[in-house]
N, C-alpha and C positions, 0 to 999 in steps of 0.2 A: 356236577355239583351234587351235594347230598342233599335228599329229600327235605331234611329240616331246613336246610338254607334257601331251598327254592321258595318254600311256603315262607320264610320270613321275607324273602323279596317280595312275593305276592303281596303279603300284609302291606309293608311300606308302599306300594304302587296304588292300591286301594287308598290308602291313607292320603295318599297326594291327590288322588281324584276327587275326594272328597272336600279337601282345601279350595280346589280348584272351583267346585260347585258353590262353596259359602263365598268365593269372591266374585263371582260372575252375577251380572243383572239380567244378561240376555237370557230370555227363557228357551229359545231353540238351544243355546248353547247348554243351558243346564239341562235339558232334555237329553242331548247328545252326551253329555258327561255322565248322567246317570245310567244310560244304556250301557256305556263303557263298563261302569260300576258293575252293574248287574251281570254282564258278562263275565267279567273277571271274577266276581264272587261264586258264579254258578261253576265255573272251571276250578276255582280254588276248593270249593268245598266238594266237589266229586274227587279230586285228587284225596283230600283229607279223609272223607267217607270209605272211599275204594281201596287205599294204599295205607295211610297213615292209621287211621282208628283201628283197623283189624291187627295191625301190628302190634300197636300199644296194648289192644285187647287181649292180644295174644301172651302178654306176659303173665297173664293169669293171676294178678293181685287184686284185691279187692280195692284198693285207690285206682289202679289202672282202669277198672270197670265201672267206678263211679265217674271218674273223667271223662271216659269215653261216653257215658250216658248225659252228662252235663253238656258235652261238646255236640252230641246229636241234637239234644234239645235246644241248643242255641241257634243250631242250623236251620233248625224247623221254623223257629219264629223269623230268621231272617228271610227265608223262602216267602213265607206269608206278605211279609212286607215288600218284598219284590214283586209279587204276583199282583199286588195292588197298586204299585206306583204307576204304572203305564196308563190307569185309568185316571189319573189325577193330572190337572192342567197346572204346568209349572209355575202359573201365576197366582194359583189358588193358595191358602194358607195352610191347606191340608198338606199339598207338596212340602211345602218347609217342613212342617211335623212328621210327615213319612220320612224326609232325607235326615231330619235330626235323628228320628228314632233309628234309621238304618245306619247311619254314622255311629250312633252309641250301641246297638247292636252287633255292628262289626267290631267294633273296638272291644266289646266283651267278647265276643268270638276269637279275636285276635289274642288278649289276655289268656283265654282258654287254651288254647292252641300253644301258646308258649310254656304253660303250665305243663301241657301234655308232652312238648318236646323235652322239656328239663327232665321230666318224670321218665321219659323213653329213654334218654341219654344217662339215665342213672338207673336203667333197668325196672322202671316202674317204683322202686323203694329202696335205690340207691345202690351205687357202685357197679352196676352193669353197663355194659355199652349199649348205644342206640340199636334197636330191634333192626333188623334186614328189612328192606323196603322191596 
């Protein structure tokens, strides 16, 4: 499996977990689902940050540099929310705010990663193949 296909698959899995969180009222189950999302996002971010982003950055174009910097910034915000979430009761309205914020941040990260993948597949500026992973 190509690295880009793995990242797409992981994005879909996290999105499905967020939908489950939205549909359940059981606080224990919500907490468990959020823990699964946290674990999945942490692993996913590591793959992107350690393998994918350096490969894109290696294209040495201004656009690639900007996109990678934006992606790291998005990851930083997601990590801040991830760190705060375990301290919030799933019945507290703050939990809803954080999970909603986290879902939005994950969606932003997904869109950013998709832009990076498309850019990488075009060589960062058009026409070149995906960088080696």
